[in-house]
C-alpha positions, -999 to +999 in steps of 0.1 A: +775-386-253+759-371-280+735-344-270+711-351-302+677-369-293+667-399-322+635-397-326+613-434-319+601-447-353+562-450-350+564-488-348+584-490-318+562-462-302+533-482-307+550-515-299+566-501-267+531-483-254+515-517-261+541-544-243+548-523-214+509-516-206+502-554-213+532-563-194+539-535-162+506-514-166+524-485-174+533-467-203+567-446-209+571-456-173+541-436-162+524-458-140+498-435-128+474-441-155+443-414-159+411-425-171+380-407-181+347-419-186+336-394-210+309-379-190+325-345-179+334-321-210+337-289-221+339-267-254+375-253-263+378-234-294+365-261-319+370-290-299+363-304-268+382-311-236+380-339-210+401-316-186+414-285-185+447-301-176+473-297-199+512-297-204+530-262-215+553-263-246+583-276-231+606-304-224+574-328-222+561-319-254+591-323-279+591-360-284+565-381-294+570-407-263+567-374-240+533-367-251+520-400-251+533-403-217+514-373-207+481-382-223+488-412-202+490-393-172+460-374-177+468-345-197+444-334-224+452-304-236+492-305-250+509-274-261+535-285-285+571-274-281+577-240-301+589-243-335+609-217-353+633-213-387+663-223-362+671-256-348+695-281-341+730-266-334+722-230-350+701-227-312+735-225-295+720-245-264+746-252-238+744-278-213+729-286-190+700-263-198+674-269-175+673-266-135+642-276-118+657-281-080+634-257-063+615-229-088+628-236-122+656-224-144+661-231-184+685-218-211+664-235-240+642-218-260+626-237-287+628-270-305+656-291-312+640-305-346+638-285-375+595-278-386+596-311-405+614-331-384+594-319-354+556-316-372+567-360-378+573-364-338+536-347-335+521-367-364+538-397-349+523-388-311+488-377-323+481-413-342+496-431-315+479-412-286+445-416-303+452-453-306+463-457-268+432-440-256+406-460-275+430-498-267+430-492-234+397-476-230+420-439-215+390-414-223+370-402-256+395-402-284+381-368-294+386-354-259+422-337-262+436-314-283+468-304-295+480-268-296+508-254-315+536-231-307+549-210-329+578-180-329+596-153-329+589-128-357+567-122-390+593-133-412+600-166-398+563-177-393+559-167-428+586-182-441+578-217-463+592-240-431+573-226-403+547-222-432+543-262-441+546-270-403+516-249-397+496-263-426+507-298-421+494-298-386+461-282-398+454-308-426+483-338-423+461-362-451+486-356-472+517-355-451+537-389-459+545-394-424+504-392-415+500-418-440+527-443-430+511-441-393+478-453-405+495-478-428+510-492-404+480-499-382+464-511-410+493-537-414+494-548-382+456-547-368+464-582-348+483-560-323+450-544-311+422-558-292+399-528-294+414-510-326+397-520-359+401-508-393+371-485-394+386-468-363+423-463-378+405-450-408+389-426-387+419-410-372+416-371-386+441-356-399+433-322-385+459-320-356+459-287-343+433-264-342+449-235-322+483-215-319+502-202-290+525-172-300+559-171-289+579-137-291+615-126-282+620-103-250+620-070-265+597-076-294+580-046-308+542-039-301+533-035-335+554-067-348+534-091-322+498-077-335+510-078-368+519-115-365+487-125-346+467-103-371+482-126-397+475-160-377+437-148-372+430-130-406+452-153-432+456-187-413+419-184-395+437-201-362+422-196-329+453-176-317+466-175-280+497-146-275+523-156-248+525-127-223+558-113-205+553-107-167+572-076-176+539-060-180+539-059-143+568-031-139+592-037-123+589-019-088+562-047-085+581-077-098+606-072-075+592-061-043+571-093-049+600-114-051+617-099-023+587-103-001+584-139-008+619-146-002+631-142-041+656-117-027+687-132-046+669-135-080+687-108-103+664-089-126+676-064-148+656-028-153+666-026-190+645-062-198+611-035-183+620-011-205+623-028-241+595-055-234+560-043-243+542-022-223+510-026-205+488+002-224+502-015-254+495-048-246+456-037-235+450-019-269+466-045-286+444-072-269+411-054-279+421-051-309+430-085-317+397-100-299+379-075-321+395-091-355+389-126-342+354-119-337+352-106-372+369-139-386+350-164-361+382-173-346+391-174-309+419-145-294+431-151-259+464-146-240+487-172-227+499-162-192+526-160-189+563-162-208+593-174-187+611-145-167+645-140-180+672-135-148+707-131-147+732-162-139+749-151-109+763-178-093+764-206-123+734-223-118+735-230-152+760-221-181+758-185-198+748-152-186+707-155-187+684-180-179+646-181-178+630-186-142+598-208-138+576-226-114+568-216-081+588-184-081+565-177-117+534-179-101+530-145-081+538-130-113+515-149-137+485-146-111+491-111-102+493-103-146+459-125-147+443-105-122+457-069-140+445-081-175+411-092-159+411-057-146+418-038-178+400-055-202+372-073-185+362-109-175+354-123-213+390-123-221+402-158-229+433-167-205+453-200-212+476-203-182+510-215-176+529-201-146+538-224-112+507-242-116+507-271-089+483-290-066+481-265-043+467-238-066+458-256-099+419-258-085+420-220-074+431-213-108+403-228-130+378-219-104+389-185-112+382-191-151+414-194-164+418-230-188+437-246-202+459-250-171+494-263-185+522-271-162+557-280-167+584-272-139+564-293-116+570-326-135+608-318-135+606-321-102+604-355-081+575-374-088+576-360-125+551-378-149+532-392-121+521-358-107+499-351-136+471-380-130+466-365-092+462-332-109+437-344-134+417-360-106+415-329-085+404-308-113+380-337-126+361-327-093+355-293-105+323-283-117+332-275-158+322-242-171+289-239-195+304-205-203+338-188-204+341-162-179+367-146-158+362-142-119+377-111-109+373-114-072+388-150-068+419-139-088+414-107-062+419-134-031+449-154-045+468-122-053+463-106-017+470-136-001+507-143-023+530-128+004+518-151+032+512-182+012+540-208+024+530-231-006+556-202-028+573-183-003+607-191+000+617-208+034+647-205+057+656-239+046+650-239+014+669-203+008+701-222+031+702-250+001+700-225-025+729-205-008+747-239-004+741-250-040+759-269-060+770-251-093+760-267-124+788-284-131+777-307-097+797-338-084+804-372-109+808-404-095+822-418-129+841-448-108+807-459-095+782-474-117+761-485-088+734-459-072+738-465-037+705-449-033+677-460-056+656-431-051+642-430-091+645-391-087+661-396-118+636-416-136+609-395-129+624-361-132+635-367-168+613-354-197+622-376-222+618-408-204+659-418-209+660-432-177+648-465-162+661-495-137+665-529-143+666-561-119+696-586-115+706-608-093+728-581-076+698-557-072+684-527-095+705-508-114+698-474-134+700-479-169+704-448-189+687-446-231+707-428-246+685-421-284+660-402-260+683-382-239+698-344-247+715-338-221+692-311-204+711-323-172+679-317-150+685-352-138+719-341-119+697-319-099+678-341-088+703-369-078+705-371-040+740-394-045+750-373-064+763-376-099+755-370-138+731-399-145+731-392-179+769-398-180+772-419-149+748-446-151+749-479-175+737-470-206+713-484-236+731-477-272+708-479-301+744-493-321+783-494-322+781-462-334+767-443-309+788-459-286+818-443-303+805-411-295+803-414-259+823-424-233+798-438-212+800-475-198+769-494-216+758-518-243+745-522-277+722-549-288+729-551-327+711-585-344+732-614-324+760-597-312+767-572-280+788-543-279+801-538-242+822-509-228+828-516-189+862-497-194+875-478-219+873-499-252+845-514-266+845-550-273+822-573-294+810-605-279+780-630-286+760-639-253+771-669-242+807-648-243+791-619-223+810-606-187+789-617-159+773-581-152+767-571-186+750-610-195+726-602-160+718-565-177+709-584-212+688-611-195+671-585-171+665-562-208+649-594-222+624-603-192+612-566-182+621-542-213+626-563-243+605-532-261+635-510-259+654-536-278+629-551-306 
């Protein structure tokens, strides 16, 4: 199959959201839908948030339907996937590229789309989110924020491609995609019960008010400061700079990983030698805070970037992968304490680094927000974890002013080495030591899932797996257009298999089938193209083989929105 995702049209985005919600009370297979009553909000930059819960820049914020699904689950701060001048094949992303079976690892780093394609995805998502917020009364349509993420050097960020992206999401009023989305809504008001012309016309064109800066490991201090200065002084953006856990120093990182059971993780001292140093970071951050104050925008840090580690056991293809999740948490919260000690309690910290149900309330209580998640959503239950986290934070008292609480950060750091939620247990370590490398096990001769745990559905960031029910039982259905072969589903499969290759696949065209070896089906007008063995066969409905007809009937009954 192709590893190139196919963006969903705005029409399909809207129709599927509405049809699925009215039919099954789910949105892109997210069943746990969060609802805000609008009574609790707090100020963030130039807007307001109904919740401090967000989604980190990554696989959950690359496609329009992912962003809609995240909002439906309860995320109110959406950090868009990082864009740069490189995209597509030029990125050289190997497959699989994501593994989150315990702690997380990835070998992908920025949007696979061009800046224009990414911008259009985010515009579609923005307008669609405004619509579902209103139509289904999920919350205040003004109570969520999009945050741009850009990289990786000043030359690239000043390029026309990235500049057009930044300008387009700052004011999309003249962007064709934005105008087309609004026109579609105006032409199809009969689809809605609570969305009218006045509301559609009021959807704002200012999609993002803030930006997070990603830089490569090893980026010089003066380059980072120059980029941030440009974003603050020339572009007038509320700006957050992503900081690396290498600021803690090699000895601290190595010791805490060893103490918490991650001694098998290989880190290279060279990375610490070339990365930004603590004294440089403190000086730079203080300078940028002053510059932002003079301009009248916010400056803060995003903690933290992922941690580069060496690939030794073929966990993923390549030589280096980026660590995240529960093993990154002790590093990130330690870095939050360190920067608070050095800079003071007024430092603005946006958080991403192993946040989950066991620590998210404590992180928020320490004065850190928004709190963005990623790795926990790549593990069993997936998007269904967003609402419980949203509900946990909703119980907390929202801050009236920004202030870090060093005493609470101290307590979090001091308790790390004995915290069983983040230490590697002997049982987990044994499983790691016995790991199956990324090539995994594939049962291509068996379409039927013997377990049907639905992990592959829940952990897919792109909503590329679902299930259909036939007289012979439930079958996993893979959706080709949404898949980029990230491979994360294979690491959560208990059968095991490669769900994105081994399960019956829904294709959008015969041409897409021809690019794949997957068994599957394509609906094209009143014709059906089916591969049950090696060759693609063409049928009319009444001619379909028994199994294929049952799948077609099931799709038409419960998943019609996939083929409309």
